[in-house]
VOKOLBA-402915 format. One record per residue: x, y, z of N, C-alpha, C in turn. Coordinates in steps of 0.02 Angstrom, whole numbers, plus 32768, in hexadecimal, padded with zeros to 4 digits. Example, Ala and Ser with C-alpha at 12.3 -4.5 7.8 and 13.67 -1.06 7.14 Angstrom:
VOKOLBA-402915
82947EE4818682677F1F818682947F5B818682827F90816282AC7FCB816582858002818A
//
This chain:
VOKOLBA-402915
80297FC48001800080017FFE802C80417FFF801B806A7FD1804480A87FCE803480D88002806180FB801A8055812F804E802E816680318009818C805D7FDA81BF80497FFD81F780238039820F803780588240800E8066822F7FCA807981F07FBE808681DB7F76804381DC7F53800A81C57F727FCC81C37F517FB8820B7F407FC382387F707FAD827D7F657FD5829D7F2D8016828E7F28803E82AA7EF08027828F7EAE8018824C7EAD7FFE822F7E6C7FBE82517E557F8B825E7E887F4E82797E737F5982C27E5C7F8782E47E797F98832B7E617FB2832D7E1F7FDF82FC7E127FFC82F57DCB7FC582E97D987F9682B37DAB7F6482A77D7E7F3582E17D727F2683067DA77EFB833D7DA47F1883747D737F5A837D7D7B7F7983AF7D4D7F7D83967D067F8483597CFA7F8A833F7CB67F4183417C957F0E83337CBB7ECB83337C9E7EA983787C9E7EC183A77CC27EA683E97CC27EB9840C7C817E8684367C607E98845D7C227ECB84947C327EF8849E7BFD7F2984D37C057F0D85107BEA7F0985477C137EEC85887BFF7F2585B17BE87F2A85C37BA77F5D85EE7B8B7F3D86297B637F6086627B5F7F4786977B327F4486817AE97F1086957AC57F0A86807A7D7F4086A97A567F5F86877A277F9286AB79F87F6F86DB79CF7F8E871479BF7F6E874B79977F72873B794C7F418756792C7F46875978E17F5A879C78CD7F7687A178937F8F87E6787A7F8687EC782E7F74882C78187F72883B77D27F85888077CA7FA0888D778A7FBD88D0777E7F9488F077417F82892C77457F5A894B77117F76899077027F8C89A176C87F8F8975768B7FCB894B76887FD2891D765C800A88EE765B80428909762D8033894176088065896075E2806289B075F0809689C7760980998A0D762880D38A32760580CB8A7375FD80FF8A9F75E480F88AE1760481318B07760581348B4A761C811E8B50766880ED8B79767380D78B8776BD808E8B6A76C5807F8B3576A280398B1776A880308B0076EF7FEE8AFE77037FDC8AE6774A7FD88A9677457FF78A7877767FF58A2E777C7FC98A1C77B87F9989EA77B37F6F89DA77ED7F81898D77F87F8F898078387F99893D78537F608927787E7F3D88F178707F0488DA78977F018890789E7ED9887978CD7ED4882E78DA7EA6881F79157EAB87E5792E7E7D87D079657EAB87A979967E9C87AF79D77EBD87887A0D7E8C877E7A477EA5876F7A7F7E7D87697ABC7E6487B17AD17E2487B17AE57E0487EE7AF97E3188177B2E7E3888577B1F7E5D88867B497EA588747B4F7EC1884C7B247F09883A7B297F33886F7B127F6E88767B2E7F9F88A97B167FC2888B7ADA7FC888B17AA47FE5889D7A68802388CB7A57805F88A87A4F809C88CE7A3A80A388C779ED80A9890479CD80AE8905798780F28925797581118903794481528917792C8158890978E28178893A78BF81868934787981CF893E786A81E8891078448234891278318238891477E98272893777D08282893C778882A78900777082B788FB773082D688C17712831588AA7736833A88D97756837788C97777837088BB77C1832F88BC77DD831D88AB781E831E88E7784B8327892478388325895D785982DA8972786D82CE897C78AB828B899078C3827B89D978A8824289DD7884822A8A20786981EE8A36788D81CD8A0978B281908A1E78D7818389EC790D81718A06794A816189DE7986812D89FE79AD80FD89D279C780C589F279ED80A289BC7A18807C89D37A45805689A17A6D800B89B77A6E7FDD898A7A647F9789997A637F7389647A907F35896D7AA17F1089437ACB7ED0892B7A9C7EC588EB7A9C7E8988D07A777E4B88E47A9A7E1288EC7A767DD389007A947DB888C27AB37D7988CB7ACF7D5988937AF27D45885E7AC07D4688647A7F7D3B88317A507D7C880D7A3A7DB3882A7A4D7DF5880E7A3A7E13882E79FC7DF3885F79DF7E10887F79A57E3E88BA79B97E7488C179907EA288F9799B7EB4891679587ECA895579587EE28976791B7F1289AD792C7F3D89BD78FF7F7189F179077F7F8A0E78C37F8F8A4D78BF7F9E8A6E78807FDC8A9C78877FFF8AA57852803A8AD2785180498AE3780780728B1577FA80858B2A77BB80CA8B0F77A980D08AF6776E81128ADB775A81408B137749817E8B06774281B48B36772A81C58B64776781E98B97775481FF8BC8778982478BC3779F82628B85779582A98B7B77AC82CF8B58777383118B57777783388B32774683348AE7774E83168ACE7787830C8A87779282D78A67775E82AC8A97774782788A7E771A82968A7A76D082AA8A3E76C282C98A307684829C89FF765C82A389FD761D827989D375F28285898676028250895F760C82568917761B821C88FA7640822688C0765C81F3889C768181F888A976CB81C288BC76EB81C188D277348197889C775481AD88937796818B885F77C08168888177FD81258877780380FF8896783A80ED8858786B80F7885F78AC80EA882E78DB80BF8847791780948817792D806888247963807987F179978088880879D5809A87DA7A0C806987E47A47804C87A97A5A802587AC7A99804287737AC68055878A7AFF8077875E7B3180B887487B0E80BE87047B0480F886E87AE380EB86D67A9C80B286E37A82809F86CD7A3D809E87057A1080BF86F979D680C6872979A180AE8712795E808C8743793C8078873178F68094876978C880A28758788D80C18784785C809E878D781D80A587C377F6808E87CF77B480BD87FB779380BE87F9774F80EE881E772A80C8885476FA80F0888576E280D588B876B3811088D0768F810388EA765181348907762881308952762C8170896D762D817689B6763781A589D175FC818F8A0A75DD81B78A2A75A881C98A6F75C3820E8A7975C682238ABD75DC82178AEE75A782048B2E75B781FB8B61758C82268B9C759D82458BBB756C82758BF17579824E8C29759A826C8C4D75C8824C8C8275ED82368CBA75C082008CDB75D281E78D1375A8821A8D5075AB822C8D6A7572825B8DA2756D823D8DDD759682688E0075BC82528E3975E3822D8E6D75BA81F88E8475D281D18EBB75AE81A08EA2757A81A28E5E756C81748E43753A81318E31756080FB8E46754680BE8E3A7569808A8E18753080548E00754980248DE075217FEC8E12750E7FD28E1174D17F9D8E3974BB7F638E0774AB7F258E1B74C67EED8DEF74BA7EB78E1674927EA28DF9745B7E678E1674347E2B8DE5743E7DF68DFA745C7DBD8DD3746B7D7E8DE874457D528DB774357D138DCA74127CE28D9474277CA18DA0741F7C6C8D73742F7C328D7E73FE7C0B8D4973F07BD08D5073C97B988D6E73EB7B6F8D9873C97B358DBC73E87B058DD273AE7AC68DCC73B67A9F8DBE73F47A908D7273F97A8F8D5C74377A7C8D1574457A408D1774747A1B8CD9747379E28CD6749D79EA8C9F74D379C38CA4750579CA8C75753F79C18C30752679F08C04753979ED8BBD75277A1C8BB474EC7A378BE474CC7A658BE074977AB18BDF74B27ADE8BCA74847B238BCB74977B4B8C09747C7B658C2E74AC7B8B8C6974947BD08C5574867BEE8C6D74537C368C5C743E7C618C9C744D7C9D8C8B746E7CCB8CC074817D0B8CAD745F7D2C8CDB74417D6D8CD0741A7DA38CFB74357DDD8CE774337E188D1474497E538D0074207E7A8D3974087EB98D2A73EB7EEB8D4A74187F248D2274267F558D3B74557F9A8D3D74307FBD8D7674377FFF8D7A7416802F8DA3744280728D9A743380A68DBF745680A78E07744180A98E33746D80A78E7E745980EB8E92743B81228E71744C81668E837438816C8E7873EE81598E4173D481678E2F738C81268E1C736780E98E18738980AD8E0C736480A08DC4735580CB8D96736980C08D4F735E808C8D34738B80678CFE736E80338CE0739980518CBA73D5802D8CC4740C803F8CA1744680178C5E744780398C2C742780178BEC741D80288BB6744B805F8BBE747880748B8A74A380858BA674E780798B7A7519808B8B887560806A8BCA7576802E8BDB755E80078C1275747FC58BFC758F7FB78C0E75CA7F748C0075E77F468C3775DD7F0C8C2975BA7EDA8C5C75A97E968C4775C57E7E8C7375F47E3F8C6776157E118C9E76087DCE8C8F76147D9A8CC476057D668CBF763C7D498CF6764F7D0D8CF276797CDE8D2B76667CA08D2976757C6F8D5776617C448D6B769A7C268DA876947BFA8DC676C87BB68DCE76AB7B828DB576CB7B3F8DBC76B07B248E0176C47AE88E1276A77ACE8E5576B47AC28E6576FE7AB98E3477287AAD8E4177727AF18E4577967B2A8E3A77757B6B8E4577937B8B8E0377AF7B6B8DC8779E7B878D8D77B47BBE8D7577867BF88D6677A67C348D53777F7C3B8D08777C7C488CF0773E7C528CA377357C938C90774A7C9F8C4E774C7CE08C33775E7D108C3777217D4F8C46772B7D7E8C4876F37D7E8C0776CE7D7F8C06768C7D808BCD76607DB88BCE76327DE08B9B762A7E148B9475FF7DFB8B8B75B87E158BB375867DFC8BA975447E1B8B70751E7DFC8B6274E67E1B8B2A74B87E428B4B74857E838B34747F7EB28B5674507EB68B2C74107EBF8B4D73D57ECA8B2B73987F178B2973857F408B4073B37F868B3B73A87FA78B7373817F7D8BA5736F7F978BD873457F828C2073627F778C1F73A57F6D8C5D73C47F258C6E73D37EF58C4173B97EAE8C4B73C07E928C1E73F87E688C3C74247E448C1774587DFA8C22744F7DD28BED74637D888BF5745F7D688BD9749C7D2D8BF174A97D018BDD74E47CBB8BD974CA7C998BA874DF7C538B9D74D37C2C8BA475107C028BD775187BDF8BE775577B948BD1754A7B828B9E75697B3A8B8375667B0F8BAA75947AE48BD675787AB98C0175A47A7A8BD675BB7A678BD975F97A2D8BB6760E79EC8BD975F279B78BB575ED79788BCD75D679618C0975FB79788C10763B79628C44766A79918C81766579C68C83763679F78CB4763779D38CFB762D79EF8D2C765679CE8D6C765679E38D92761779B38DBD760079C38DED75C979F78E1F75DE7A1B8E3475AC7A4D8E6B75BD7A908E5B75A27AC08E8475B47B068E7F75997B308E5A75CA7B528E2675AF7B7F8DF875D77BCB8E1475C57BEB8E2D75F77C328E4075EA7C628E0775F17C918E0775C47CC28DCD75C47D088DE575CB7D318DC575FA7D768DD775FE7DA08D9B75EE7DD18DA275C47E038D6F75B37E478D7E75C97E658D4E75F17EAB8D5B760D7EDA8D2775EE7F148D3D75D97F498D1675C47F848D1E75ED7FA58CE375FD7FDC8CE9763180158CB5761880518CCF761F808C8CA4761480C58CBE764180CF8C9D767781028CB476A480F28CFB76BE81218D2976B881148D6E76CC80EF8D94769680E78D7A765D80C08D9D7628807A8D92762F804F8DC3761F80078DBB76257FE68DED75F57FA38DE175E97F7F8E1275C07F348E0675CB7F0C8E3875BF7EC68E3575C47EA18E4D75877E6A8E30757A7E3C8E4A75457DF68E47755F7DCC8E6A75437D858E7075587D568E70751B7D1C8E5375257CE38E5674F57CA88E4A75157C708E3A74F57C2F8E2F75117BFD8E1874DF7BC68DF874F97B928DE674CD7B4C8DF674EF7B1B8DFD74C67AD98E1474E07AA78DD974DB7A7E8DD0750F7A4B8D9F750F7A098DC5750779DD8DAF74D8799D8DCF74C979698D9A74C5793B8D9A74F679068D6774F978D58D7074C078D58DAB74A178A68DB7746E78B38D8F742F78F38D77742C79088D4A73F478EA8D0873FC78C88CF073D078A58CB173D778DB8C7473DC78CB8C40740378F58C07740478F48BE273C479298BB973BD792C8B8F737E78F38B60737978DB8B4273B678A58B1473B178658B37739F78598B7573B8781B8B9C73A7781E8BAA735A78578BC17341785E8BCF72FB78528B9272D478708B5B72E878618B1E72C0781B8B0772BD77F78B1172FC77B28AFD72FE77878B2972D477988B6B72D577728B9D72AF77788B8E726677B98B82724F77C68B78720977A48B3671F177A68B01721A77868AC1720D773A8AC971FE771A8AEE723376D58B01723076C28B2871F276EA8B5A71E476DF8B8071A876E08B58716977148B2E7162771A8B04712476DF8AD3712276C78ABA715A768D8A887156764F8AAF713C76438AEB715A760C8B12714176118B2270FA764B8B3C70E276598B49709B764C8B0A707076628AD0708576568A92705D760E8A83705B75E88A8A709175A38A7F7093757C8AAE7064758D8AF4706775708B207039757E8B0F6FF375BC8B036FE175C98AF46F9D75A88AB76F8475A18A826FB0757E8A456F9975358A526F8E75138A7B6FBC74CD8A896FB874BF8AB86F7B74ED8AE36F6574E18B136F3575088B066EF375238AC86EEB754B8ABB6EB275268ABD6E7274E68A9E6E7274BA8A9D6E3874AA8AE16E2274958B0C6E5474848B526E4174C28B776E2774F88B676E4775348B8E6E32754A8B736DEB75438B356DD975518B1B6D9B75228B386D6774E38B3E6D7374B28B5C6D4674BF8BA76D3A74D08BC66D6F74E28C106D68751D8C176D3E75518BEB6D47758B8BEE6D1E757F8BE06CDA754D8BAE6CCA753B8B9E6C86751A8BDC6C6574EA8BF86C8A74CA8C356C6F74F98C6C6C6075298C756C9275598CA76C8275828C996C4675928C5D6C3975BB8C456C0175928C516BC275518C406BC5752A8C506B8975258C9B6B7A751B8CC16BAE75168D076BA975548D256B89758E8D0B6BA275CF8D1E6B8B75D78D0F6B3B75BA8CD46B2C75C08CC06AE575958CEC6ABA75558CFD6AD2752A8D2D6AAF75468D716AAA75648D826ADF75838DCA6AE275C08DC86AAC75E28D916AAD761D8D906A7B76008D956A3475C98D716A2375AC8D7669E275958DBD69D675738DDC6A02755D8E2369FE75978E5169F475C78E476A1476048E706A0E76218E6969C7761E8E2C69B076378E1E696C76108E42693A75CA8E3E6941759C8E5B691475A58EAA691475AC8EC3695375B38F0B695A75F48F22693776278EF8693D76688F0A691D76628F1168D376398EDC68B576328EDE686D76078F19685875D38F2B688075AB8F65686E75D68FA5687575FF8FA868A5762C8FE368AB765B8FE86871766F8FB06856769D8FAD681E76768FC667E076398FB167D876108FC8679C7604901167A375F3902A67E175E9907267EA7622909967DC765D907C67ED769B909E67E176A990A36799769E9070677176AA906F672B767790A2670A763590A46722760990D76706761B911C6711763491286750764A916A676076869180673376B3914E672876EA915F66FB76D6917166B776A0914866A07687915A66587669919A6658764191A9668C761E91EA668D7652922366927688921866BB76BD924D66C076DD9255667976E89220665377079223661076D9924F65E47695923E65E97664926165BE766492AB65CF765E92B9660E765F92FF6623769C9321660A76D79302660C7713931E65F27710932F65AA76F29300658576E7930C653D76B993436531768493426556764D93776553766C93BB655F769693BC659776B493FC65A876DC94176571770393E86552773293FB651B7709941764E176D093F564D476A694096498768A944D64A47670945564E57652949A64F7768A94CC64F076C494BE650876FD94EF6501770894FF64BA770594CF648F771394DA644576D7950A642C769B94F6643D7662951A642476659564643F7679956E647E767C95AE649676B495D8646D76E895B2645F771995D76436770695ED63F276E095BB63D176C295C9638F76929602638F7668960163C67634963663C97659967D63D5768C967963FD76B296BD640376CB96D363C376E9969D6398770696B2635976D396CC6329769596AD632A765D96C062FF76489706631276419714634F762F97546367765E978A6352769D9777635776CE97A7633D76C797B662F376BF978062CE76B597856286767697AF6276763E97A26298760297C5628E760B9811629B762F981E62D17639986362E27663988962A976969860629376BD9880625B7691988A621F76679859620D763C985E61CF760C989961D975F198A2621475C498D8622375E5991A62177620991E622D7645995D62217654996861DA7662993561AF766D993D6169762D9956614675F39938615C75B3994C613C75A29996614475B099A56183759F99E8619575CD9A1E616E760A9A07616276369A35613E76229A3660F1760A9A0160DA75F399FF609575B79A27608D75859A2760B975489A4D60B375579A9960B375869AA760DD75959AF360E175B69B0A60A175E49AE3608476009AF4604475CD9B00600D759E9ACE6009756B9AD15FD475419B105FDB75319B20601775079B5B6025752C9B9A601075689B9E6020758E9BD6601075949BDF5FC675A39BA65FA375A39BAA5F5A75679BBC5F3C75299BA35F5874E89BBA5F3E74DB9C035F4974EF9C1E5F8174E49C665F8D75109C8C5F5C754B9C785F5375789C9A5F21755C9C985EDB753D9C5E5ECC75229C565E8A74E29C845E8174BB9C875EB8747E9CB45EB274969CFC5EA874C89D0F5ED274E39D555ED174F59D625E8A751C9D375E6C75389D405E2C74FD9D455DF874CA9D195E0574959D1C5DD2746F9D625DDA746A9D765E1574429DBA5E23746D9DF15E0374AE9DEE5E0874D79E215DEC74D49E1F5DA174D49DDF5D8774CF9DDE5D3B748B9DFA5D2274589DE55D4874149DFF5D3474119E4B5D3974339E655D6D74339EAE5D7474569ECD5D3A74919EB15D2774B69ECC5CED748F9EC35CAC746A9E8F5CA974419E7E5C6D740A9EB15C6973E89EC45C9E73B29EF05CA073CD9F365C9274069F445CA8741E9F855C9D74309F8E5C5174489F535C37745A9F5E5BF074169F635BC673E59F445BD873A69F485BB573859F8A5BBD73909FA75BF5736F9FE75BFD739BA01F5BDB
//
């Protein structure tokens, strides 16, 4: 029979072997984004035991620590930490390792970093912003921005963080939103307006940042509830086409008959116009003939007038000749009578 101390020790060992071992859960870790350049913001997050202290460290490709911090997980076990890349000579291009340590358990994740040359002193960013307007509640407003370096006018297409926020008519400011870049200096935002969006002007501010360089641009868009929604327009157009189709169907026969009558009328009108044209041609020919006749008659009358004038002249001359002849005869007769009287007187004297 074993002594009691030995039995107690055996029972204690068995109890320890059979009892569950309570240990802190190992953390998970993820890095966002997984490809970073310049001074972009890096976010490290994961899960672990609720309210556990999490040690976070980031090392560069050669093992040099470039970031270190401690955070506490929330009651659900989630933790998160953020920081900006760059800023020191230790930030070189290559693969970086991020680690999260809880108690003695460590998890790691990697990301790629591309070093960017520092911004030249005095060089700043210029932002040109615009937005579509007018829009209506429930529609998507589009915001665009072009960002370039003020020193040389080249597009700021890499390692530049561009965010935008807007203020509604009541003064409420939205959360800053990062734009979508096309890689050539242009950024865009799509703002989905709720159906309850208030009417008025929405002011928009666009900010571009790259290290110590920064720039701002502003624009805005107007919401007008008097503009019909696309669904209302679609419904109205559909209803209008349905009514039009019904009316066309109901009145097609009448419309066809009317078109036939119009066609017949046009045909008759064409014939009448042709007949009228022929009549006008005949009248024109007759007028031409009359004109020619009148011209001939005018010429004849002119000739007759000329002949009459000539005859009158001749008659006048003849009358003058006759008058001269009568005077001569009368003078001769008087002279003859006087001569005869004188001879008679001489004769009578001789006889006496």
